[in-house]
C-alpha positions in Angstrom: -83.2 -87.2 -4.6 -82.6 -83.7 -5.7 -85.9 -82.7 -7.4 -84.3 -80.1 -9.7 -81.7 -82.6 -11.0 -84.3 -85.3 -11.3 -86.4 -83.1 -13.5 -83.7 -81.5 -15.6 -81.3 -84.5 -15.8 -78.2 -82.3 -16.1 -75.4 -83.7 -13.9 -72.2 -82.2 -15.3 -71.0 -78.6 -16.0 -70.2 -79.6 -19.6 -73.8 -80.7 -20.2 -74.9 -77.4 -18.6 -72.9 -75.4 -21.0 -74.4 -77.3 -23.9 -77.8 -76.4 -22.7 -76.8 -72.7 -22.7 -75.4 -72.9 -26.2 -78.2 -74.9 -27.8 -81.3 -73.6 -26.0 -82.1 -70.2 -24.8 -79.1 -67.9 -24.6 -77.9 -65.6 -27.4 -74.2 -65.0 -27.8 -74.2 -61.9 -25.5 -76.0 -63.7 -22.7 -73.9 -66.8 -23.2 -70.8 -64.7 -22.7 -72.2 -63.6 -19.4 -73.1 -67.0 -18.1 -69.7 -68.5 -19.1 -68.0 -66.1 -16.7 -69.4 -68.3 -14.0 -67.4 -71.5 -13.9 -68.5 -73.1 -10.6 -69.9 -76.4 -11.7 -72.8 -76.6 -9.2 -74.0 -73.1 -10.1 -74.0 -73.9 -13.8 -75.9 -77.2 -13.2 -78.6 -75.5 -11.1 -79.2 -72.9 -13.7 -79.2 -75.3 -16.6 -81.7 -77.6 -14.9 -84.0 -74.7 -14.2 -83.8 -73.7 -17.9 -84.8 -77.2 -19.0 -87.6 -77.5 -16.5 -89.2 -74.1 -17.0 -88.5 -73.9 -20.8 -88.4 -70.1 -21.3 -88.2 -68.6 -24.8 -85.3 -66.4 -23.7 -82.8 -66.1 -20.9 -81.5 -62.8 -19.5 -78.4 -62.8 -17.2 -78.7 -59.8 -14.9 -75.2 -58.4 -14.0 -76.6 -55.6 -11.9 -75.2 -52.9 -14.2 -77.2 -49.7 -14.6 -78.0 -50.8 -18.2 -79.4 -54.1 -16.9 -81.5 -52.4 -14.3 -82.9 -50.0 -16.9 -83.8 -53.1 -19.0 -85.6 -54.7 -16.1 -87.4 -51.5 -15.2 -88.6 -51.1 -18.8 -89.5 -54.7 -19.2 -91.7 -54.6 -16.1 -93.6 -51.7 -17.7 -93.8 -53.4 -21.1 -95.2 -56.6 -19.6 -97.7 -54.8 -17.4 -96.3 -56.1 -14.2 -95.8 -52.6 -13.1 -97.4 -49.3 -14.2 -95.7 -45.8 -14.1 -96.9 -43.2 -11.6 -96.9 -39.4 -11.7 -93.6 -39.1 -9.8 -90.6 -40.1 -11.8 -89.1 -43.4 -10.6 -92.3 -44.5 -9.0 -94.3 -47.5 -10.2 -97.1 -49.6 -8.9 -97.7 -53.4 -8.9 -101.0 -55.1 -8.1 -101.1 -58.7 -6.8 -104.2 -60.8 -7.4 -107.0 -59.7 -5.0 -107.0 -63.1 -3.3 -103.2 -63.1 -2.8 -102.4 -60.2 -0.6 -100.1 -62.0 1.8 -98.1 -65.1 2.4 -100.0 -68.3 1.3 -99.0 -70.2 4.5 -101.6 -72.9 3.8 -99.8 -73.7 0.5 -96.2 -73.3 1.7 -94.4 -76.6 2.4 -91.1 -78.0 3.5 -90.1 -80.9 1.3 -89.3 -83.7 3.7 -88.1 -87.2 3.9 -89.7 -89.5 6.5 -86.8 -89.1 9.0 -86.8 -85.2 8.8 -88.0 -83.2 11.7 -90.1 -80.2 10.6 -91.5 -77.5 12.9 -94.9 -78.2 14.3 -95.9 -74.8 13.2 -95.3 -75.6 9.5 -96.5 -77.8 6.7 -94.5 -80.7 5.2 -94.8 -82.7 2.0 -93.2 -86.0 1.1 -90.4 -85.6 -1.4 -92.0 -87.9 -4.1 -95.3 -86.0 -3.8 -93.5 -82.7 -4.1 -91.7 -83.9 -7.1 -95.0 -84.8 -8.8 -96.5 -81.4 -7.9 -93.5 -79.4 -9.1 -93.2 -81.4 -12.3 -96.9 -81.0 -13.2 -96.9 -77.2 -12.4 -93.4 -76.0 -13.4 -92.8 -78.0 -16.5 -92.8 -75.5 -19.4 -94.2 -72.8 -17.1 -92.0 -70.1 -18.7 -92.9 -71.0 -22.2 -93.3 -67.7 -24.2 -91.5 -65.8 -21.4 -88.1 -64.5 -20.5 -86.2 -66.1 -17.6 -84.1 -63.7 -15.7 -81.2 -65.0 -13.6 -79.8 -62.8 -10.8 -76.7 -63.4 -8.7 -77.0 -62.0 -5.2 -75.4 -62.1 -1.7 -77.6 -61.9 1.3 -75.4 -59.7 3.4 -72.3 -57.6 2.7 -69.8 -59.2 0.4 -67.1 -60.8 2.5 -69.1 -61.1 5.7 -68.8 -64.2 7.8 -72.5 -64.9 7.8 -73.5 -63.7 4.3 -75.2 -66.3 2.0 -74.9 -66.2 -1.9 -78.1 -67.0 -3.7 -79.5 -67.4 -7.2 -82.9 -65.8 -8.0 -84.3 -67.4 -11.2 -87.8 -66.0 -12.2 -90.0 -65.1 -15.1 -91.5 -62.1 -13.1 -89.8 -58.9 -13.9 -91.5 -57.3 -10.9 -89.6 -59.9 -8.7 -86.3 -59.0 -10.5 -86.9 -55.2 -10.0 -87.7 -55.8 -6.3 -84.6 -57.9 -5.9 -82.4 -55.1 -7.3 -83.8 -52.7 -4.7 -83.7 -55.1 -1.8 -80.5 -57.2 -2.3 -76.9 -56.8 -3.3 -76.4 -57.9 -6.9 -73.0 -59.7 -6.7 -72.6 -61.1 -10.2 -68.9 -60.0 -10.3 -68.1 -61.7 -7.0 -70.7 -64.4 -6.8 -68.4 -67.2 -7.6 -65.8 -66.1 -5.1 -68.5 -65.9 -2.4 -69.7 -69.4 -3.2 -66.2 -70.8 -2.9 -65.6 -68.8 0.3 -68.8 -69.9 2.0 -69.0 -73.4 0.5 -72.7 -73.2 -0.4 -75.3 -71.2 -2.2 -79.1 -71.0 -2.2 -81.2 -71.6 -5.4 -84.6 -69.9 -6.0 -86.9 -70.7 -8.9 -90.2 -68.9 -9.4 -92.8 -68.3 -12.1 -96.1 -66.6 -11.9 -97.4 -68.7 -14.8 -100.4 -67.2 -16.4 -101.2 -65.1 -13.3 -104.9 -66.1 -13.1 -107.2 -66.2 -10.1 -108.3 -69.7 -10.9 -104.7 -70.9 -10.6 -104.3 -69.7 -7.0 -105.6 -73.0 -5.4 -102.6 -74.7 -7.1 -100.1 -72.0 -6.1 -97.3 -73.4 -4.0 -94.1 -72.4 -2.2 -91.7 -75.3 -1.6 -88.5 -75.3 0.4 -86.0 -78.1 0.0 -83.7 -77.8 3.0 -81.5 -80.7 2.0 -80.6 -79.0 -1.4 -81.2 -75.4 -0.2 -83.6 -74.8 -3.1 -87.0 -73.1 -3.2 -89.7 -73.5 -5.8 -92.6 -71.1 -6.2 -95.3 -71.1 -8.9 -98.6 -69.5 -9.8 -98.3 -66.6 -7.3 -97.1 -63.0 -7.4 -97.1 -61.5 -3.9 -93.5 -60.7 -3.1 -93.6 -62.6 0.2 -94.3 -65.8 -1.9 -92.2 -65.0 -4.9 -89.1 -63.0 -3.9 -87.6 -66.2 -2.5 -84.3 -64.4 -1.5 -86.4 -63.0 1.4 -88.2 -65.4 3.7 -87.5 -68.6 1.7 -83.8 -68.1 2.1 -84.2 -66.8 5.6 -85.4 -70.3 6.5 -82.3 -71.8 5.1 -80.2 -69.3 7.1 -82.1 -70.3 10.2 -81.3 -74.0 9.5 -77.6 -73.1 9.1 -77.5 -71.3 12.4 -79.4 -74.0 14.3 -77.8 -77.2 12.9 -74.4 -76.1 11.5 -73.2 -73.3 13.8 -75.3 -73.7 17.0 -74.2 -71.3 19.7 -72.1 -69.3 17.3 -74.6 -67.5 15.0 -78.3 -66.8 14.6 -80.6 -65.8 11.8 -83.4 -63.6 13.1 -86.6 -61.8 12.0 -85.2 -58.5 13.4 -84.6 -54.9 12.6 -81.1 -53.3 13.2 -80.9 -49.7 14.3 -78.5 -47.5 16.2 -79.6 -45.4 19.2 -77.8 -42.2 20.2 -76.9 -41.8 23.9 -75.1 -39.1 25.8 -72.1 -37.7 24.1 -73.5 -38.8 20.7 -72.5 -42.4 21.3 -74.3 -45.1 19.2 -75.6 -48.2 20.8 -76.9 -50.8 18.3 -80.1 -52.6 18.8 -81.7 -55.5 17.0 -85.4 -56.2 17.5 -87.9 -58.9 16.6 -91.6 -58.3 15.8 -94.1 -60.2 13.6 -94.7 -58.6 10.2 -97.2 -55.8 10.5 -96.4 -55.1 14.1 -94.3 -51.9 13.7 -90.8 -53.3 13.0 -90.1 -50.8 10.3 -91.4 -47.9 12.4 -89.2 -49.1 15.3 -86.2 -49.4 13.0 -86.8 -45.8 11.8 -87.1 -44.5 15.3 -83.4 -45.1 15.8 -80.9 -42.4 14.9 -78.9 -44.5 12.4 -80.5 -47.3 10.3 -79.2 -50.6 9.1 -82.3 -52.7 8.4 -85.9 -53.2 9.2 -86.7 -56.9 8.8 -83.8 -59.5 9.0 -80.6 -59.9 10.9 -77.7 -62.3 10.7 -75.6 -62.3 13.9 -72.5 -64.0 15.2 -70.1 -63.9 18.1 -67.0 -62.1 17.0 -63.4 -62.9 18.0 -63.4 -60.0 20.5 -66.4 -61.4 22.3 -69.0 -59.0 21.0 -72.2 -59.9 19.1 -72.2 -58.5 15.6 -75.1 -58.1 13.2 -75.5 -57.6 9.5 -78.6 -57.0 7.4 -78.9 -59.7 4.7 -81.0 -57.1 2.8 -80.1 -53.6 1.5 -83.6 -52.3 1.0 -87.1 -52.0 2.6 -90.2 -54.0 1.7 -92.4 -52.1 4.2 -96.1 -52.0 5.0 -97.4 -48.5 4.4 -100.7 -48.6 6.4 -100.5 -45.9 9.1 -97.2 -44.5 7.7 -97.6 -40.7 7.8 -95.6 -37.5 8.2 -96.1 -37.3 12.0 -94.9 -40.8 12.8 -92.5 -41.6 9.9 -91.0 -38.3 8.5 -87.9 -39.9 7.0 -89.8 -42.6 5.1 -92.5 -40.1 4.0 -89.7 -37.9 2.4 -88.9 -40.8 0.1 -92.5 -41.6 -0.6 -93.7 -38.1 -1.3 -90.7 -36.2 -2.7 -89.1 -36.6 -6.1 -85.7 -38.2 -6.7 -86.2 -41.7 -5.4 -87.1 -45.1 -6.9 -90.1 -46.8 -5.3 -92.3 -49.8 -6.2 -95.7 -49.5 -4.7 -97.9 -52.5 -4.3 -101.7 -52.8 -3.6 -102.3 -49.2 -2.6 -104.9 -47.0 -4.3 -103.9 -45.0 -7.3 -106.0 -41.9 -8.0 -106.9 -40.4 -11.4 -103.7 -38.3 -11.3 -101.5 -41.5 -10.8 -100.7 -40.6 -7.2 -100.7 -43.4 -4.5 -102.8 -43.3 -1.4 -103.2 -45.6 1.6 -105.1 -46.0 4.8 -103.6 -44.0 7.7 -101.5 -41.5 5.7 -103.3 -38.6 7.3 -103.7 -36.9 3.9 -106.9 -35.9 2.0 -108.7 -39.1 0.7 -109.5 -39.4 -3.0 -113.1 -40.3 -3.7 -112.2 -43.0 -6.3 -109.3 -44.7 -8.0 -107.8 -48.2 -8.7 -106.7 -50.4 -5.9 -106.0 -54.1 -5.2 -109.4 -55.3 -6.2 -110.0 -53.0 -9.2 -112.1 -49.8 -9.5 -112.8 -48.3 -6.1 -115.0 -45.5 -4.8 -115.9 -44.2 -1.4 -118.5 -46.5 0.2 -117.8 -49.5 -2.0 -118.6 -52.9 -0.5 -117.6 -56.5 -1.4 -119.9 -59.4 -2.2 -120.6 -59.9 1.5 -121.5 -56.2 2.1 -118.2 -55.5 3.9 -116.6 -52.1 3.1 -113.6 -52.3 0.7 -110.8 -50.3 2.3 -109.0 -47.5 0.4 -105.9 -49.8 0.3 -105.1 -53.3 1.5 -103.7 -53.5 5.1 -100.7 -55.3 3.6 -100.0 -52.6 1.0 -96.2 -52.1 0.6 -93.5 -49.8 -0.6 -90.1 -51.2 -1.9 -87.1 -48.9 -1.9 -83.3 -48.9 -1.2 -82.2 -48.3 2.4 -79.5 -45.9 1.2 -82.3 -43.4 0.3 -83.0 -42.8 4.0 -81.5 -39.8 5.7 -80.6 -41.9 8.7 -79.0 -44.7 6.7 -75.7 -45.8 8.1 -72.8 -46.8 5.9 -72.1 -49.5 8.5 -74.8 -51.4 6.7 -72.2 -52.5 4.2 -69.5 -53.3 6.8 -68.8 -57.0 6.5 -67.7 -57.0 10.2 -71.2 -56.0 11.2 -72.3 -53.6 14.0 -71.5 -54.3 17.6 -75.0 -55.0 19.1 -75.8 -54.6 22.8 -79.7 -54.6 22.8 -82.2 -57.2 21.6 -86.0 -56.5 21.8 -89.1 -58.7 21.2 -92.5 -57.3 20.6 -96.0 -58.0 19.1 -99.5 -56.6 19.0 -100.4 -57.0 22.7 -103.5 -54.9 23.5 -104.0 -55.7 27.2 -101.2 -57.4 29.0 -97.5 -56.4 29.0 -96.0 -52.9 29.8 -94.4 -50.8 27.0 -90.8 -52.0 28.0 -89.3 -54.5 30.4 -85.8 -56.0 30.6 -84.9 -59.6 31.4 -82.7 -60.1 34.5 -80.4 -62.5 32.6 -80.0 -63.9 29.1 -82.0 -67.1 29.8 -84.9 -65.0 30.8 -84.3 -62.9 27.7 -84.6 -66.0 25.5 -87.9 -66.7 27.3 -89.2 -63.2 26.4 -88.6 -64.0 22.8 -90.2 -67.5 23.1 -93.3 -66.0 24.6 -94.3 -63.3 22.1 -98.1 -63.1 21.7 -99.6 -61.0 18.9 -102.8 -60.2 17.1 -102.8 -61.7 13.6 -102.0 -59.2 10.8 -102.8 -59.0 7.1 -99.4 -60.3 6.1 -100.8 -63.9 6.0 -103.8 -64.9 3.9 -106.6 -66.0 6.1 -105.0 -65.2 9.4 -107.2 -63.9 12.3 -107.3 -63.7 16.1 -104.5 -63.7 18.6 -101.8 -66.2 18.5 -98.3 -67.1 19.7 -95.5 -65.8 17.6 -92.2 -67.2 19.1 -89.3 -64.9 18.4 -91.6 -63.4 15.6 -89.7 -66.1 13.6 -92.0 -69.1 13.9 -93.2 -69.2 10.3 -89.6 -69.3 9.2 -88.2 -72.0 11.6 -87.8 -75.1 9.5 -86.8 -77.7 12.1 -88.0 -78.6 15.6 -88.9 -75.7 17.8 -87.0 -77.2 20.6 -83.8 -77.2 18.5 -84.3 -73.6 17.7 -84.9 -72.7 21.3 -81.8 -74.6 22.4 -79.8 -72.6 19.8 -81.1 -69.4 21.4 -80.1 -70.4 24.9 -76.7 -71.5 23.6 -76.0 -68.3 21.7 -77.0 -65.7 24.2 -75.6 -67.7 27.1 -72.3 -68.4 25.4 -69.2 -68.1 27.4 -67.6 -66.6 24.3 -69.5 -63.4 24.8 -67.2 -61.0 26.8 -68.7 -59.6 30.0 -68.5 -56.0 28.8 -70.7 -57.0 25.8 -73.4 -59.1 27.6 -76.6 -58.3 25.8 -79.6 -56.5 27.2 -82.7 -58.4 26.2 -86.1 -56.8 26.6 -89.8 -56.9 25.7 -91.5 -54.0 23.9 -95.2 -53.4 23.6 -96.7 -50.2 22.3 -100.1 -51.6 21.4 -101.7 -51.3 24.9 -105.1 -49.7 24.7 -107.1 -47.4 26.9 -109.8 -50.1 27.3 -107.2 -52.5 28.8 -106.3 -49.9 31.5 -109.7 -48.7 32.6 -110.7 -46.6 29.6 -113.6 -47.1 27.2 -111.9 -46.9 23.8 -109.5 -49.1 21.8 -107.2 -46.1 21.1 -103.6 -46.8 21.9 -102.4 -45.8 25.3 -99.5 -43.8 23.8 -98.3 -42.6 20.4 -96.1 -44.1 17.7 -93.3 -41.6 18.4 -93.1 -42.9 22.1 -91.0 -45.8 20.8 -88.0 -43.3 20.7 -88.3 -43.0 24.4 -88.5 -46.8 25.1 -85.4 -47.4 22.9 -83.5 -44.5 24.5 -84.3 -45.8 28.0 -82.9 -49.2 27.0 -79.8 -47.6 25.6 -79.1 -45.9 29.0 -80.0 -49.2 30.8 -77.3 -50.9 28.7 -74.8 -48.4 30.0 -76.0 -48.6 33.6 -77.2 -45.0 33.6 -80.9 -45.4 34.7 -82.7 -46.8 37.7 -85.2 -49.6 37.5 -87.9 -51.5 39.4 -87.3 -55.3 39.9 -90.4 -57.4 39.2 -91.2 -61.0 38.5 -91.3 -60.4 34.7 -88.1 -58.3 34.6 -86.9 -54.8 35.3 -89.2 -51.8 34.6 -88.1 -48.2 34.1 -88.5 -45.6 36.9 -90.8 -42.7 36.3 -88.3 -39.8 36.7 -86.0 -41.2 34.0 -88.9 -41.6 31.5 -90.2 -38.1 32.3 -86.9 -36.5 31.4 -86.5 -38.6 28.3 -90.0 -37.8 27.0 -89.3 -34.1 27.4 -85.8 -34.1 26.0 -86.4 -36.4 23.0 -89.9 -35.7 21.8 -90.8 -32.6 23.8 -93.8 -34.3 25.4 -95.1 -34.2 28.9 -95.4 -37.6 30.6 -97.8 -37.5 33.5 -97.4 -39.9 36.4 -101.0 -41.1 35.8 -100.1 -42.4 32.3 -96.9 -44.0 33.7 -98.9 -45.9 36.3 -101.4 -47.1 33.7 -98.7 -48.3 31.4 -96.4 -49.9 33.9 -98.8 -51.4 36.4 -98.8 -55.2 36.4 -102.1 -56.8 35.7 -101.2 -60.1 37.2 -104.3 -62.1 36.1 -103.5 -61.2 32.5 -99.8 -62.0 32.8 -100.5 -65.3 34.6 -102.9 -66.3 31.8 -100.3 -65.4 29.3 -97.7 -67.6 31.1 -100.2 -70.5 31.3 -100.9 -70.2 27.5 -97.1 -70.6 26.9 -96.8 -73.5 29.4 -99.7 -75.4 27.8 -98.5 -74.8 24.2 -94.9 -75.7 24.8 -95.9 -78.8 26.8 -97.3 -80.2 23.6 -93.9 -79.8 21.8 -91.1 -82.4 21.9 -87.6 -81.5 23.0 -88.3 -78.1 24.6 -85.5 -77.2 27.0 -86.5 -77.6 30.6 -85.1 -74.1 31.3 -88.2 -72.5 29.7 -90.6 -74.3 32.0 -88.5 -73.6 35.1 -88.4 -69.8 34.3 -92.1 -69.6 33.5 -93.0 -71.5 36.7 -90.9 -69.1 38.8 -92.5 -66.1 37.2 -96.0 -67.4 37.8 -95.2 -68.3 41.4 -93.7 -64.9 42.1 -96.6 -63.1 40.5 -99.1 -65.2 42.5 -97.3 -64.3 45.7 -97.2 -60.6 44.8 -100.9 -60.7 43.9 -101.7 -62.1 47.4 -99.9 -59.2 49.0 -100.8 -56.3 46.7 -103.9 -57.3 44.8 -104.4 -58.2 41.1 -103.3 -54.8 39.8 -99.8 -53.8 41.1 -98.8 -50.2 40.8 -95.1 -49.3 40.2 -95.0 -47.7 43.6 -96.0 -51.0 45.2 -92.8 -52.5 43.8 -90.3 -50.0 45.3 
């Protein structure tokens, strides 16, 4: 049972066209929709119109006139407000909805369907009743906007066409900055790929009391998402993580071993002779993925990556997005000069969300290293220095999940390769999280199977991107919230892809862990200050780039290969003009074996509770634990780099 068809009852393109003629489209909008002739596309749209029952329908072709209409409508409706700098607006989500509502996000499942143990599922009939009771007539009195997008460069082997149907003009405006409007080529892309995603959203009356009934549903069988009574972009801009889930399914169950869909940035690192080596890297939201992407010399993306094995035996990556929906907390001129140029200088279009706006209509946020205003308006209303909530807890200047939305092409280091349908040849893959006390800043897997295990074993402190999240948790591949099926299937797809015989020997990937959240306290100090700086990531990436080309030395350890001191010392001086003392190197790259062994045991215990996990994972973890235990017996619980030579 397809829920959308069950509710709308339209089963033929002829009936769909009658809906458009008789219901909500004026002659001008009708002429636009009739340029789409694909029967399945017409039926999805018509059923959405009948279910949601808007007063008007606007077909967004992506023209500058349409974008102007959307920008102005967002202001007229109050979904956004103008700021002092031309082209800048601000949007506020409800105070209680400042992140993904993971507790109210469900996969629609039939009894035989396998769903990730890390996700929620709901029976199809129950989901039908929930969607019907909440989405029926939800757009009454509103305008439905229909957008036609492609998640990836038009013509790419792994791009996915997708409809975004919503009553939120803020969502439409965000989509225009973050995705490629492909109205003119949408039908050709659907026919070329043989599928498309459908996304239907309405914020309804946008009231706090409606939030307990807010839902995000994903129907994998019909590649359709439903979202209602919510406004945070992570819950409503379904082109993003909703459709990312469908792309993960496609990689795991349709093209296993041939493509992957990952929660990864894509950036290019300069090496000697001005060569560019492309890197893709995973990190949970709020763990520095945008900062790491910007640390590269040439930028393609900061959040998602579609990758495949090309005919020449190389791994190619494209960014399904064309913009940035980035966390702004701790973004400042020292650590993020390219991004700050867009945020603080005129000439760019930016949507801010959940920051503080002062009396001069200027945005501010925690960690911008600028003078703080004493009062303003933020995510919970009026704010002043020293304000506390009902529990006496200080209300921050801005929410930790405050965001900026902008086009990637605004960045000075933006690469035109981002629009290359053939993708960028990617040699390096990194995995990281907020790890305060265990792993070194960078380590490289000895082979691709061990690289897959690095990704499987990401551990991270929870961030503000999920409502109600707290503590330290496992974050496999930083993709766990977006893996629809069994975790064992996804892991097997990782082993099959990176270990594929189709990858040519000269393109074998370098797979590494990154961690720049080590604290002084974890290495003998007495503060929680980071044992390094944000800009150090340039050095870790540069060392990996040289490693990929066989130009640096390394120390072999049970967890992987570590950089040597002399190479890092030179890179720190050459790249960021910073001295790198041997004492700091020793603290960062010593192996604290007890911590690492506990981390391994955490993974062993957690994965032992899962069904279908490949035996390769347990074998590699057991080997690492045994080797670390033997090393501890010889050298003690803290093993210095010099002990490994």
